[in-house]
N, C-alpha and C positions, 0 to 999 in steps of 0.2 A: 477128625480132618475131614470137609467134605469133598464132592469130587472136583470141584473148580479148584479148590485150594492144592488138592492132591497134584492134580495136573498143571498149575503153576510152579508149584516146588520141583517137578520133573524137568521142566523144560528151562530151569534156570542152569547158567553155566557157571561153573565153578572158575573163578579167578586163576590165571595161570601162574604158576610159581614163579616167583622174581629171580630172574639168573644170577648168581655171582659174577661179579666181574672177574675176568682173568687177568693174571698179571702177564702182560707181555717184556721181555727183555730182548734189546737189540745189542748184538754183540758187534763191535768195534774192533777190526785188526791195529793192534797197537801200533806196528808201524804207520798204518794209513792215518792214525789219529796223531802221530808224531809229526809226520809229513804235515797235516792240515794245520797243528798248531805253529810249526817254523813259517808255513806259507802266510798264515793269517796275521801273524806278527810282524813280517814283513810289510804288509799293506797298513796297519795300524801304526806302524812306527812312523811312515811316511806322512808328513803335515803340510807338505808344499805340492804344486803341480808344475815345478820346473822341468825340464827335459828330462835330467837324470833321475829327479823323483820320480816323474810319470813312468819311466821305463823299469825301475826297480820295483814301483808299487804293480803296474799292469804286467810284468813279466811274472810276479807271484801268483796274480790272479789267473793268468794262462796255466800256470803250474797247476793251481786248484782245478780249473774246468776242463783242461784237456787231458788230465791224467786218465788212466783206466784202471781201476775204477775212478770216477772224480772224487779228490779230497773233501769237496764241500758235503758229502755225506757224512763223514765223521764229525763234521760241524752242526750236525743235525737238520742239513737243509735236504730235502728231498729231490729239487730240480735245480738247475742252473738260472731259471729265472727266478726261483725263490731266493737263491744264493745273491744274485745281484740286485734285486729290490729291496732285500730286507739287511743285508750285511753292507753293501755298497751304495744303496740309495740311487741305483740309476736303473732306467730300463734295459732289457736283456740285449737288444739289438747295440746300443752305445758299449754295453760292457764288452760283448764279444769283440765289437771293432777295435777298442782299446787295446785289448789282450792280443789280439792279432798281430796289430801294428808292434807292439812292444816286445813281440816273440820274435820278429821279423826283422826288424829295424833298430839300428844303433840310437843311443841319446842324442848323438851330435846329428842324426838324419831327421829325428823327431823335431829336433830343436830348429832345423834350416827350413825343413819342407813342412812340417805341420802333420798332424796324425791324420787328418782327413783326406790330405791329398796321397799321402803314403798308403791308405787304406784304398785308394782308387786304383794306385797302381798293383797293389797284390791282388786286385780284383782281377785287373788286366793279366797279371801272370799265371793266375789261375784259370784264367780262359784260354790262354795259349797253351798250358799245361794240360788241359782238358780235365782237371780235376784239383781238390784242395792241395796246397802246399804242406809239404812235410820238413820235419826237422827243426831245429830250434837254434840256428845260427843266425845273425844277421845276414841279410841278403845285400849285395853290392848296388845299393839303390841307385845311385847315379850312373851305372853303368847300363841299364836297361833302356833298350832302343824301343821308342815307341812309334808307330806309322802314324801320322796326323796330316791333315790337310792345311796347306797355307797357301793363302789367294790362289785356291783352285788346284794345287799342286800337291801330289804326295811327298812328303819328306819323313824322315825319320829322326826324332830327337830324343831327349833325355827328360829326367822330371824337372831338371834344372830350369828348362824354357818351357817346357809342356804347362798347360793350365789343367785345372782338374776335370773341366768339361771335355778337353780334349782327349784326355786319358780314357775317360769314360766312354766316349765315341769309339776309340779304338777297341774297346772291350766291346762294345756293342757289334761292332764288324767281326770279331772274332766269333762271336756267339752267332751271328745271322749265319756266317760260314758252316760254322757245326750244325745249326738247325736244317739248313739246306741239303746237308750231306745226309740228315738222318729221313728227310724226305725223300730223298733219292733212292734210300735203300729200301728194297721191298720189308725187310724186318724192321728197318726204323719206322717205315711207315705205318706197320702194325703196333708197335709201340705207340707211336705218335697218337694214333687214333683212339687206342685205349685209354691214353692219359686224357684225352679230349673228352672222350664218351662219359669218362668220369668227374668230369666238371674241374680239371685239374689243370687248366690252360696256363697258369703262371709257372709250372713246371717246364725247365728246357730239357730237351735231351739232346746228348752228343754222342757222335760214332766215331769211333776211333782205332780203325785198322783192326777190326774184328771185335771189339769191345765197345761198350757203350757205357755212359755216365748220366746221372740226373741232377740237375743242379734248382735250387730254390724250391725245396720241399718244405711246406710248413711243418711243423713238428705235430701239430693235431690234424694233419692229413696223411699221415705216414701208413695208420692202419687202411684206409681208404686205397691208398695208390697200391700197397701189397695185395689187396683184393683184387683190383684191377690188371697187377701185370700177372697174377697167378691164372687170370682167365684168358689170358693172350695165348692163341695159337698162331707160332711164328711159322712164315712158310719156311720151305727148304732154303739151306744158304745159297747165295748167287756168288760164283766164283767172280765176277766182277765188280762186286759191291758188297761191302760189309753188311 
């Protein structure tokens, strides 16, 4: 072998040995699997979208999505978006809206007021409470008092006479008050500035007697928000403001 051939032979790289595939087994808790099968059957058994069927179907969806851990994991779905789109054939926002309505409203209320109007009322109640609603029992929908403007004067009405836009307006009013309180607080201002600097202005900060909450956080912004909050240097507590 001449010098050139020997050099070429030495510079050739041997092919990397092919890796053998590793078998991965996912273990599912039998109890989680059983609950998934029961809830998913309740969904597939419903063939109509009448009020009672709506409630039964979407309450089963709520049981699946809001469980900890979520039951859709036992069905082979890695995210709620995957579950909604592939199992229910709806987008995530629609699925979450209907599941929440079924969780907190009775079939009679759904039939009488409609799910979109009830959803607006639930947004109002969450803004009033300063955070997500808890529990699983139907709310007395028709007893909730909503402040609205009628001919330039503020009145309190119920869902029976309020329009969906009036309910949304009342919700915006509560959110504006919460944001104003946040801006008036030194600590709230620091958090608000950090959120804005991170390009997350769609997130709403609320201050409530020594605590704070964040609303409207996109899933894909969770990591970015966490990094922004970790860098915040909060001023000393103000005894007069939260």
